[in-house]
LODO-226376 format. One line per 2 residues: their letters; for each residue z, y, x of C-alpha. Coordinates in nm, 4 decimals. Last residue first. Layout:
<pts>
a> Z:Y:X; ...;
</pts>
This chain:
<pts>
xx> -0.4048:0.9630:1.2061; -0.3101:1.2564:0.9981;
xx> -0.0239:1.2760:0.7619; 0.0250:1.5827:0.5412;
xx> 0.3822:1.5654:0.4227; 0.4799:1.6529:0.0623;
xx> 0.6302:1.3067:-0.0075; 0.6969:1.1244:0.3359;
xx> 1.0209:0.9797:0.2772; 0.9328:0.8861:-0.0817;
xx> 0.6198:0.7197:0.0138; 0.7987:0.5351:0.3044;
xx> 1.0788:0.4095:0.0585; 0.8090:0.2962:-0.1750;
xx> 0.6056:0.1197:0.0939; 0.9409:-0.0550:0.2269;
xx> 1.0153:-0.1579:-0.1337; 0.6756:-0.3079:-0.1854;
xx> 0.7158:-0.5074:0.1342; 0.4747:-0.4700:0.4321;
xx> 0.2414:-0.7015:0.6077; -0.0206:-0.6562:0.8749;
xx> -0.2733:-0.9098:0.9793; -0.4082:-1.0386:1.2995;
xx> -0.1225:-1.2671:1.3856; 0.1777:-1.1315:1.2162;
xx> 0.1889:-0.7411:1.2518; 0.4848:-0.6014:1.0714;
xx> 0.4299:-0.2630:0.8614; 0.6380:0.0523:0.8776;
xx> 0.3482:0.2904:0.8085; 0.2888:0.5412:1.0817;
xx> 0.2492:0.2924:1.3558; -0.0981:0.4164:1.4499;
xx> -0.2212:0.0515:1.4342; -0.1652:0.0457:1.0549;
xx> -0.3726:0.3684:1.0188; -0.6652:0.2564:1.2646;
xx> -0.6710:-0.0759:1.0631; -0.6914:0.1099:0.7319;
xx> -0.9740:0.3201:0.8587; -1.1695:0.0183:0.9687;
xx> -1.1226:-0.1947:0.6729; -1.1944:0.0970:0.4081;
xx> -0.9334:0.3347:0.2782; -0.8426:0.3860:-0.0929;
xx> -0.4824:0.3841:-0.0304; -0.3646:0.1107:-0.2736;
xx> -0.7062:-0.0825:-0.2195; -0.6867:-0.0762:0.1403;
xx> -0.3139:-0.1775:0.1321; -0.3875:-0.4878:-0.0558;
xx> -0.6398:-0.5866:0.2169; -0.4038:-0.5151:0.4959;
xx> -0.1201:-0.7240:0.3414; 0.1336:-0.6420:0.0685;
xx> 0.4579:-0.8339:0.0225; 0.6132:-0.8735:-0.3166;
xx> 0.2664:-0.9060:-0.4781; 0.1371:-0.6411:-0.7271;
xx> 0.1075:-0.7790:-1.0985; 0.4878:-0.7474:-1.1492;
xx> 0.4799:-0.3737:-1.1161; 0.8126:-0.2486:-1.1938;
xx> 0.7975:0.0240:-0.9119; 0.4842:-0.0199:-0.6917;
xx> 0.3481:0.3269:-0.6416; 0.6656:0.5142:-0.7568;
xx> 0.7495:0.7594:-1.0324; 0.6019:0.5063:-1.2838;
xx> 0.3569:0.7496:-1.4572; 0.2853:0.9598:-1.1546;
xx> 0.2205:0.6622:-0.9142; -0.0097:0.4949:-1.1864;
xx> -0.1969:0.8041:-1.2545; -0.2572:0.8735:-0.8842;
xx> -0.3360:0.4962:-0.8123; -0.5991:0.5261:-1.0878;
xx> -0.5669:0.3276:-1.3907; -0.7085:-0.0274:-1.3923;
xx> -0.3842:-0.2089:-1.2980; -0.3772:-0.3916:-0.9921;
xx> -0.4468:-0.7761:-0.9925; -0.2873:-1.0897:-0.8586;
xx> -0.3138:-1.4377:-0.9348; -0.5745:-1.5403:-0.6560;
xx> -0.6100:-1.2471:-0.4181; -0.9163:-1.0273:-0.4541;
xx> -0.7110:-0.7218:-0.5517; -0.8696:-0.5124:-0.8193;
</pts>
């Protein structure tokens, strides 16, 4: 679950959620419009340090504001579609 007031991710696994909806965030009103690093950690199943390395790598089109990164749901969906079938190492 996201630990942000008013938001929660469905209890299904992210793989089931992706397959069922053909998108990680499509029609998901319980996921905020803009995701921060903490939200992305839950979606990708990464810890704080690994997520920070991933974001610092520049592979994900996130915007850094202060000490945090943000990405819109649409950008994340587009990025996932663009990279489907690829193995990304960072």
